[in-house]
N, C-alpha and C positions, 0 to 999 in steps of 0.2 A: 874453261872453266866448265866443271858442269854445272848442274842444275838440284834442287831438291825439293820435293812435291808437298806442297802443304796437308793436301792428305793422306801421303803418308805419313806424315807424322802424326796426324788421329788415327789411325790406323792401328801405328801400334799403343798406341795412349791407350785404344779402346779393347785392345789385344788381351786375353790371359796375362795373370801377374806374370806364369814362369816360362810366357812367350815371351815379352819384353825383352829382357835382356839375347836371348836369342835373336829376335828383328834388327836390332838396333845392333851386333855385333857382324850379322850382313849383309847390312846396309852400309856398315863400315869400313868395309875388308872391300867391299864392292867398286866404292869410292875412290879407296888407296891403290885400286890394283886400273884403278878403267878413271882418271880426275873428269875426259870431259864425259863422264858417261850422265845422263840425261832421265828424271825416273818420274812414271807415269801410272797411271790407277784403270786397269782394265778386268774387268769383271771380275770386278769389285774388289781385289789386289792388288798390291804393290808391283809392280817392272821394271827393270831397269835395258836402255835403250843408249843402242853406240851402233850406226851406224845398220839400224833395227833392232829388233832384241835380240837385249842377251840372256839377258832369266829374270826369275821371280821368286817371288815367296809367300806363305800365307801360314796366317795362325787358323787352327783348329780350338776345339774345347780341349781336350788333351794332346794336342802336339801342332807340332813347323813341319812346313815343309817348304825342300827351296831347292831346284832345279834350274839347269842350264838349257835355254831353247832346242840347241842344238848338240846337247849333253850325251847323245847316243851316239856322235860322233869321238869325244875323249877321256871321257867318264867311264872309268871299270873300275869291276873291281870295288862297288859303295855298294848301300843297303836297301836300295829303292824297293825295284820289285813290284808286285804291286798292293804294296799294304800302304804306300801312301805316295803321293804324285812326285815330281821330280828326280832326281838323282839318289838319296840322301837316304831315304827312308824315317821314318817317323822320329823326326827332332823335337826329344824331350828337353836337352839342354845343350849349350853349347861343343863340352867335349861329345857331345854325337858325331858331330863336322868331324872334315878333315884338318890336319894342323892349317895352322891361318896363311903359311908361305904357300902350300898347296894347294888350299881353297883360290888365293890370288895367284897363283900359277892356270889355277882355269879360268879366271873371267880373261886373264890374257888369251885364251889360248880362244874362247870366245870371242876375245877382238879380233884378232887374225883373218878369224873363217869369217863376220861379219864384214870384214875387211876385203875381200878376197872374195867376196861374194856368195859362198859357196851356202847349196843346199842344205836343210835339213831330210835324210831321206824316210823321217820318220812323218815329216810336214810337206814335202813338194809333190805326194800322187796326186795327180788329176784327180779332179772327183769327178763323177761322171754327169749332165748337162740334165736338171730334171726334165721330164715329159713335158710339154706345155699343157696347161687346164684347159677343155671345152669353155669354149663364152656362153655364158650360159644364156637363157632367150631373153630374159625381161634386160639386160644389160645390151644386148643385139640387138634387141628392138629402139632401146633408147640410142644406140649409136644410130642409128639408121636414121631417126627422127633430127639427130645434133652433128652436121655437118662437121663439126667444129671438134669437138667429143671425138668424132671420128677418127679425124687426123692425128688428135694428142693421142687417140689412144695404140694407134701403127705405128706412129712414131717413139713409141717406147720402149725401149729393150724388154725379150721376155723374163723378166727376173718381175723389172715393173707392171708389165699388164698380168701376170698372175699376181703381186701385193694387192693391185683389185680388184680381181676375180673372189680371190679367196674370203677378203674385206665384207664382199657384197653376199657371199653366198655361205660366211662364217655367220652371220649375223641368225639369232636368234628367236625373235620375232619377225612377223611381215610386217610391222609396224618399223621396224630399227632397218631391215632391209632394204624396203622403201627411200627411209632419208638419206643410209647408206650413197644408196643409189644414183639418188636427185643430186647429194653431193659429191658421188664418182662422178657425174654427166659433166657441174659446174669444174668444180677443178681438170678433170682430163681438154679440154676447149679450154682450156688459160696455156696449157700443156704443161696441166703441172703435177710431177709425181705424185705418188699416193702417199709420201712421207712427206713432204714436201718442206712443212713447215722446223722440220729436223735437221735439214740441209743446211751445211754451209754455207755462210753470205760468201 
């Protein structure tokens, strides 16, 4: 059986009054059509997952939105467009959605695509890698003074190095920059990436 996330319950409870029946209805249709579906909160909105992301929903002040992660492959003729996220336009009531059996069919199609490992053409474009940032003079000097920090820094991947460089160079005052530099050297000497505190254990 699937799972229900307490955060989704809270999201629905806090949504505008008009939105609650829409969100509740969408949630039930997804669970009925895909019994093993798992709920999650991503980017502060409810998502439904089965072998990857299936779909998501959101509530705004005057409308709701609902969309399938790979909806461009199988949802057509709906009212999405640029006026709202998802494929179904601005939802202000359950009546704005396709019939229940049609919606359930979309859920099952999304399941099939995930089972087969099909990628969404709108999400599978390879991103251009970011150019490496130059190492600022003060960081370079600090790395020369600490072999352990230099080894740690050189062992990081490009994005981890970028995170440290941006953190140091984004400091608003000389004092903050100095503190960040000292802290960065200490962490790098221990092989810790910039966001080590938030890494999963």
